[in-house]
Each structure stands twice: as structure tokens, then as C-alpha cells.
PDB file as gemmi writes it, atoms N, CA and C in Angstrom:
CRYST1    1.000    1.000    1.000  90.00  90.00  90.00 P 1                      
ATOM      1  N   UNK A   1      65.232  70.052 104.655  1.00  0.00           N  
ATOM      2  CA  UNK A   1      65.876  70.337 105.929  1.00  0.00           C  
ATOM      3  C   UNK A   1      65.852  71.824 106.265  1.00  0.00           C  
ATOM      4  N   UNK A   2      65.562  72.679 105.315  1.00  0.00           N  
ATOM      5  CA  UNK A   2      65.519  74.108 105.595  1.00  0.00           C  
ATOM      6  C   UNK A   2      64.467  74.414 106.648  1.00  0.00           C  
ATOM      7  N   UNK A   3      63.332  73.717 106.606  1.00  0.00           N  
ATOM      8  CA  UNK A   3      62.287  73.938 107.603  1.00  0.00           C  
ATOM      9  C   UNK A   3      62.777  73.549 108.994  1.00  0.00           C  
ATOM     10  N   UNK A   4      63.462  72.425 109.097  1.00  0.00           N  
ATOM     11  CA  UNK A   4      63.991  71.979 110.394  1.00  0.00           C  
ATOM     12  C   UNK A   4      65.007  72.986 110.919  1.00  0.00           C  
ATOM     13  N   UNK A   5      65.873  73.444 110.046  1.00  0.00           N  
ATOM     14  CA  UNK A   5      66.873  74.439 110.458  1.00  0.00           C  
ATOM     15  C   UNK A   5      66.190  75.701 110.975  1.00  0.00           C  
ATOM     16  N   UNK A   6      65.148  76.133 110.300  1.00  0.00           N  
ATOM     17  CA  UNK A   6      64.411  77.334 110.718  1.00  0.00           C  
ATOM     18  C   UNK A   6      63.770  77.106 112.087  1.00  0.00           C  
ATOM     19  N   UNK A   7      63.148  75.943 112.267  1.00  0.00           N  
ATOM     20  CA  UNK A   7      62.525  75.632 113.556  1.00  0.00           C  
ATOM     21  C   UNK A   7      63.573  75.610 114.659  1.00  0.00           C  
ATOM     22  N   UNK A   8      64.718  74.985 114.398  1.00  0.00           N  
ATOM     23  CA  UNK A   8      65.792  74.938 115.397  1.00  0.00           C  
ATOM     24  C   UNK A   8      66.237  76.339 115.791  1.00  0.00           C  
ATOM     25  N   UNK A   9      66.399  77.220 114.815  1.00  0.00           N  
ATOM     26  CA  UNK A   9      66.815  78.600 115.115  1.00  0.00           C  
ATOM     27  C   UNK A   9      65.749  79.313 115.938  1.00  0.00           C  
ATOM     28  N   UNK A  10      64.486  79.112 115.566  1.00  0.00           N  
ATOM     29  CA  UNK A  10      63.398  79.761 116.301  1.00  0.00           C  
ATOM     30  C   UNK A  10      63.344  79.271 117.751  1.00  0.00           C  
ATOM     31  N   UNK A  11      63.456  77.967 117.943  1.00  0.00           N  
ATOM     32  CA  UNK A  11      63.421  77.415 119.304  1.00  0.00           C  
ATOM     33  C   UNK A  11      64.611  77.929 120.108  1.00  0.00           C  
ATOM     34  N   UNK A  12      65.764  77.963 119.503  1.00  0.00           N  
ATOM     35  CA  UNK A  12      66.970  78.432 120.202  1.00  0.00           C  
ATOM     36  C   UNK A  12      66.845  79.899 120.616  1.00  0.00           C  
ATOM     37  N   UNK A  13      66.027  80.654 119.916  1.00  0.00           N  
ATOM     38  CA  UNK A  13      65.910  82.080 120.225  1.00  0.00           C  
ATOM     39  C   UNK A  13      64.794  82.386 121.229  1.00  0.00           C  
ATOM     40  N   UNK A  14      64.060  81.385 121.659  1.00  0.00           N  
ATOM     41  CA  UNK A  14      62.970  81.622 122.611  1.00  0.00           C  
ATOM     42  C   UNK A  14      63.503  82.045 123.979  1.00  0.00           C  
ATOM     43  N   UNK A  15      62.755  82.928 124.628  1.00  0.00           N  
ATOM     44  CA  UNK A  15      63.121  83.287 125.998  1.00  0.00           C  
ATOM     45  C   UNK A  15      62.710  82.127 126.908  1.00  0.00           C  
ATOM     46  N   UNK A  16      63.233  82.092 128.121  1.00  0.00           N  
ATOM     47  CA  UNK A  16      62.965  80.945 129.005  1.00  0.00           C  
ATOM     48  C   UNK A  16      61.478  80.642 129.211  1.00  0.00           C  
ATOM     49  N   UNK A  17      60.666  81.659 129.358  1.00  0.00           N  
ATOM     50  CA  UNK A  17      59.224  81.445 129.562  1.00  0.00           C  
ATOM     51  C   UNK A  17      58.576  80.799 128.345  1.00  0.00           C  
ATOM     52  N   UNK A  18      58.886  81.331 127.167  1.00  0.00           N  
ATOM     53  CA  UNK A  18      58.320  80.769 125.943  1.00  0.00           C  
ATOM     54  C   UNK A  18      58.875  79.374 125.665  1.00  0.00           C  
ATOM     55  N   UNK A  19      60.141  79.151 126.004  1.00  0.00           N  
ATOM     56  CA  UNK A  19      60.726  77.825 125.827  1.00  0.00           C  
ATOM     57  C   UNK A  19      60.022  76.808 126.721  1.00  0.00           C  
ATOM     58  N   UNK A  20      59.707  77.191 127.944  1.00  0.00           N  
ATOM     59  CA  UNK A  20      58.981  76.297 128.844  1.00  0.00           C  
ATOM     60  C   UNK A  20      57.584  75.986 128.283  1.00  0.00           C  
ATOM     61  N   UNK A  21      56.914  76.996 127.748  1.00  0.00           N  
ATOM     62  CA  UNK A  21      55.590  76.782 127.156  1.00  0.00           C  
ATOM     63  C   UNK A  21      55.699  75.874 125.935  1.00  0.00           C  
ATOM     64  N   UNK A  22      56.731  76.073 125.120  1.00  0.00           N  
ATOM     65  CA  UNK A  22      56.937  75.225 123.951  1.00  0.00           C  
ATOM     66  C   UNK A  22      57.215  73.784 124.369  1.00  0.00           C  
ATOM     67  N   UNK A  23      58.047  73.606 125.391  1.00  0.00           N  
ATOM     68  CA  UNK A  23      58.350  72.260 125.893  1.00  0.00           C  
ATOM     69  C   UNK A  23      57.076  71.546 126.337  1.00  0.00           C  
ATOM     70  N   UNK A  24      56.240  72.254 127.080  1.00  0.00           N  
ATOM     71  CA  UNK A  24      54.983  71.660 127.554  1.00  0.00           C  
ATOM     72  C   UNK A  24      54.096  71.285 126.378  1.00  0.00           C  
ATOM     73  N   UNK A  25      53.970  72.187 125.408  1.00  0.00           N  
ATOM     74  CA  UNK A  25      53.153  71.901 124.230  1.00  0.00           C  
ATOM     75  C   UNK A  25      53.728  70.702 123.470  1.00  0.00           C  
ATOM     76  N   UNK A  26      55.037  70.700 123.229  1.00  0.00           N  
ATOM     77  CA  UNK A  26      55.625  69.626 122.433  1.00  0.00           C  
ATOM     78  C   UNK A  26      55.537  68.288 123.148  1.00  0.00           C  
ATOM     79  N   UNK A  27      55.703  68.294 124.453  1.00  0.00           N  
ATOM     80  CA  UNK A  27      55.582  67.051 125.215  1.00  0.00           C  
ATOM     81  C   UNK A  27      54.190  66.454 125.038  1.00  0.00           C  
ATOM     82  N   UNK A  28      53.170  67.283 125.131  1.00  0.00           N  
ATOM     83  CA  UNK A  28      51.787  66.833 124.941  1.00  0.00           C  
ATOM     84  C   UNK A  28      51.565  66.363 123.507  1.00  0.00           C  
ATOM     85  N   UNK A  29      52.066  67.117 122.552  1.00  0.00           N  
ATOM     86  CA  UNK A  29      51.939  66.771 121.133  1.00  0.00           C  
ATOM     87  C   UNK A  29      52.615  65.433 120.841  1.00  0.00           C  
ATOM     88  N   UNK A  30      53.818  65.262 121.362  1.00  0.00           N  
ATOM     89  CA  UNK A  30      54.588  64.049 121.121  1.00  0.00           C  
ATOM     90  C   UNK A  30      53.914  62.833 121.757  1.00  0.00           C  
ATOM     91  N   UNK A  31      53.393  63.004 122.964  1.00  0.00           N  
ATOM     92  CA  UNK A  31      52.694  61.899 123.635  1.00  0.00           C  
ATOM     93  C   UNK A  31      51.452  61.490 122.857  1.00  0.00           C  
ATOM     94  N   UNK A  32      50.712  62.465 122.333  1.00  0.00           N  
ATOM     95  CA  UNK A  32      49.514  62.160 121.548  1.00  0.00           C  
ATOM     96  C   UNK A  32      49.889  61.432 120.259  1.00  0.00           C  
ATOM     97  N   UNK A  33      50.976  61.846 119.621  1.00  0.00           N  
ATOM     98  CA  UNK A  33      51.432  61.171 118.406  1.00  0.00           C  
ATOM     99  C   UNK A  33      51.831  59.726 118.717  1.00  0.00           C  
ATOM    100  N   UNK A  34      52.513  59.514 119.829  1.00  0.00           N  
ATOM    101  CA  UNK A  34      52.905  58.169 120.271  1.00  0.00           C  
ATOM    102  C   UNK A  34      51.659  57.310 120.487  1.00  0.00           C  
ATOM    103  N   UNK A  35      50.671  57.881 121.187  1.00  0.00           N  
ATOM    104  CA  UNK A  35      49.433  57.141 121.452  1.00  0.00           C  
ATOM    105  C   UNK A  35      48.730  56.738 120.161  1.00  0.00           C  
ATOM    106  N   UNK A  36      48.661  57.677 119.204  1.00  0.00           N  
ATOM    107  CA  UNK A  36      48.023  57.361 117.905  1.00  0.00           C  
ATOM    108  C   UNK A  36      48.764  56.233 117.201  1.00  0.00           C  
ATOM    109  N   UNK A  37      50.090  56.283 117.204  1.00  0.00           N  
ATOM    110  CA  UNK A  37      50.867  55.237 116.539  1.00  0.00           C  
ATOM    111  C   UNK A  37      50.683  53.901 117.236  1.00  0.00           C  
ATOM    112  N   UNK A  38      50.653  53.900 118.560  1.00  0.00           N  
ATOM    113  CA  UNK A  38      50.442  52.669 119.310  1.00  0.00           C  
ATOM    114  C   UNK A  38      49.075  52.067 118.978  1.00  0.00           C  
ATOM    115  N   UNK A  39      48.056  52.904 118.880  1.00  0.00           N  
ATOM    116  CA  UNK A  39      46.724  52.420 118.519  1.00  0.00           C  
ATOM    117  C   UNK A  39      46.734  51.762 117.142  1.00  0.00           C  
ATOM    118  N   UNK A  40      47.433  52.364 116.195  1.00  0.00           N  
ATOM    119  CA  UNK A  40      47.546  51.805 114.845  1.00  0.00           C  
ATOM    120  C   UNK A  40      48.278  50.467 114.908  1.00  0.00           C  
ATOM    121  N   UNK A  41      49.382  50.428 115.646  1.00  0.00           N  
ATOM    122  CA  UNK A  41      50.168  49.194 115.755  1.00  0.00           C  
ATOM    123  C   UNK A  41      49.358  48.066 116.400  1.00  0.00           C  
ATOM    124  N   UNK A  42      48.604  48.403 117.439  1.00  0.00           N  
ATOM    125  CA  UNK A  42      47.776  47.399 118.108  1.00  0.00           C  
ATOM    126  C   UNK A  42      46.709  46.887 117.148  1.00  0.00           C  
ATOM    127  N   UNK A  43      46.051  47.797 116.452  1.00  0.00           N  
ATOM    128  CA  UNK A  43      44.975  47.411 115.539  1.00  0.00           C  
ATOM    129  C   UNK A  43      45.469  46.505 114.414  1.00  0.00           C  
ATOM    130  N   UNK A  44      46.681  46.712 113.969  1.00  0.00           N  
ATOM    131  CA  UNK A  44      47.198  45.869 112.875  1.00  0.00           C  
ATOM    132  C   UNK A  44      47.937  44.633 113.376  1.00  0.00           C  
ATOM    133  N   UNK A  45      47.966  44.454 114.692  1.00  0.00           N  
ATOM    134  CA  UNK A  45      48.554  43.245 115.248  1.00  0.00           C  
ATOM    135  C   UNK A  45      50.065  43.264 115.343  1.00  0.00           C  
ATOM    136  N   UNK A  46      50.664  44.431 115.230  1.00  0.00           N  
ATOM    137  CA  UNK A  46      52.124  44.520 115.232  1.00  0.00           C  
ATOM    138  C   UNK A  46      52.744  44.109 116.564  1.00  0.00           C  
ATOM    139  N   UNK A  47      51.955  44.152 117.633  1.00  0.00           N  
ATOM    140  CA  UNK A  47      52.503  43.826 118.947  1.00  0.00           C  
ATOM    141  C   UNK A  47      52.108  42.438 119.424  1.00  0.00           C  
ATOM    142  N   UNK A  48      51.332  41.740 118.616  1.00  0.00           N  
ATOM    143  CA  UNK A  48      50.840  40.426 119.024  1.00  0.00           C  
ATOM    144  C   UNK A  48      51.970  39.450 119.348  1.00  0.00           C  
ATOM    145  N   UNK A  49      53.002  39.440 118.536  1.00  0.00           N  
ATOM    146  CA  UNK A  49      54.091  38.488 118.782  1.00  0.00           C  
ATOM    147  C   UNK A  49      54.810  38.799 120.099  1.00  0.00           C  
ATOM    148  N   UNK A  50      54.927  40.075 120.436  1.00  0.00           N  
ATOM    149  CA  UNK A  50      55.549  40.443 121.712  1.00  0.00           C  
ATOM    150  C   UNK A  50      54.678  40.002 122.889  1.00  0.00           C  
ATOM    151  N   UNK A  51      53.375  40.209 122.762  1.00  0.00           N  
ATOM    152  CA  UNK A  51      52.457  39.783 123.822  1.00  0.00           C  
ATOM    153  C   UNK A  51      52.478  38.265 123.960  1.00  0.00           C  
ATOM    154  N   UNK A  52      52.472  37.566 122.842  1.00  0.00           N  
ATOM    155  CA  UNK A  52      52.513  36.103 122.876  1.00  0.00           C  
ATOM    156  C   UNK A  52      53.778  35.599 123.562  1.00  0.00           C  
ATOM    157  N   UNK A  53      54.903  36.211 123.239  1.00  0.00           N  
ATOM    158  CA  UNK A  53      56.173  35.804 123.855  1.00  0.00           C  
ATOM    159  C   UNK A  53      56.161  36.074 125.363  1.00  0.00           C  
ATOM    160  N   UNK A  54      55.630  37.228 125.767  1.00  0.00           N  
ATOM    161  CA  UNK A  54      55.568  37.547 127.193  1.00  0.00           C  
ATOM    162  C   UNK A  54      54.659  36.573 127.928  1.00  0.00           C  
ATOM    163  N   UNK A  55      53.517  36.258 127.333  1.00  0.00           N  
ATOM    164  CA  UNK A  55      52.603  35.305 127.969  1.00  0.00           C  
ATOM    165  C   UNK A  55      53.225  33.916 128.066  1.00  0.00           C  
ATOM    166  N   UNK A  56      53.958  33.514 127.051  1.00  0.00           N  
ATOM    167  CA  UNK A  56      54.626  32.212 127.082  1.00  0.00           C  
ATOM    168  C   UNK A  56      55.657  32.178 128.197  1.00  0.00           C  
ATOM    169  N   UNK A  57      56.403  33.245 128.362  1.00  0.00           N  
ATOM    170  CA  UNK A  57      57.390  33.326 129.443  1.00  0.00           C  
ATOM    171  C   UNK A  57      56.700  33.264 130.805  1.00  0.00           C  
ATOM    172  N   UNK A  58      55.573  33.942 130.915  1.00  0.00           N  
ATOM    173  CA  UNK A  58      54.827  33.928 132.174  1.00  0.00           C  
ATOM    174  C   UNK A  58      54.300  32.521 132.475  1.00  0.00           C  
ATOM    175  N   UNK A  59      53.727  31.882 131.470  1.00  0.00           N  
ATOM    176  CA  UNK A  59      53.198  30.531 131.672  1.00  0.00           C  
ATOM    177  C   UNK A  59      54.293  29.540 132.047  1.00  0.00           C  
ATOM    178  N   UNK A  60      55.505  29.785 131.582  1.00  0.00           N  
ATOM    179  CA  UNK A  60      56.634  28.917 131.890  1.00  0.00           C  
ATOM    180  C   UNK A  60      57.288  29.294 133.223  1.00  0.00           C  
ATOM    181  N   UNK A  61      56.609  30.153 133.977  1.00  0.00           N  
ATOM    182  CA  UNK A  61      57.083  30.594 135.297  1.00  0.00           C  
ATOM    183  C   UNK A  61      58.389  31.382 135.231  1.00  0.00           C  
ATOM    184  N   UNK A  62      58.587  32.115 134.146  1.00  0.00           N  
ATOM    185  CA  UNK A  62      59.781  32.957 134.000  1.00  0.00           C  
ATOM    186  C   UNK A  62      59.461  34.422 134.240  1.00  0.00           C  
ATOM    187  N   UNK A  63      58.443  34.688 135.049  1.00  0.00           N  
ATOM    188  CA  UNK A  63      58.098  36.060 135.385  1.00  0.00           C  
ATOM    189  C   UNK A  63      57.991  36.186 136.890  1.00  0.00           C  
ATOM    190  N   UNK A  64      57.960  37.393 137.357  1.00  0.00           N  
ATOM    191  CA  UNK A  64      57.831  37.627 138.789  1.00  0.00           C  
ATOM    192  C   UNK A  64      56.962  38.863 138.993  1.00  0.00           C  
ATOM    193  N   UNK A  65      56.308  38.914 140.135  1.00  0.00           N  
ATOM    194  CA  UNK A  65      55.479  40.108 140.415  1.00  0.00           C  
ATOM    195  C   UNK A  65      56.342  41.348 140.579  1.00  0.00           C  
ATOM    196  N   UNK A  66      55.755  42.472 140.315  1.00  0.00           N  
ATOM    197  CA  UNK A  66      56.499  43.744 140.479  1.00  0.00           C  
ATOM    198  C   UNK A  66      56.580  44.167 141.903  1.00  0.00           C  
TER     199      UNK A  66                                                      
END                                                                             
């Protein structure tokens, strides 16, 4: 946890401009990490049961257009 504490202190000490740049970088980094994890989950079939359930609900006319 010492590393996390150090990062928190560093982020808290950023000036507004650098904080905005860090936010933009982290948002992009976090989205890419999410995408990679989703790709792994899809490849291993972790979401298949959710898709199957949604399709079953749709076939049973329990869905509506957006």
C-alpha cells in the first residue's frame, strides 16, 4: 500500500493543468484496460450465459425497442 499512498499524495499535489492531463491519460488507460478484460471475458465465454438469457427474454417478447 505504500506505493498507492505515494501515488495518492503525488496526484493530490498536481496543479490543475497537470491534474487535467493526468485525468485524460488515466481515463484512456482505464478504458483500454476495460476493453482488454472484456475481450478476455468474451473469448472465454464468461458472458455467454448473459447473452443467452437476454436472447431468451427477447424471444419471449419481454423486450422493447430503444
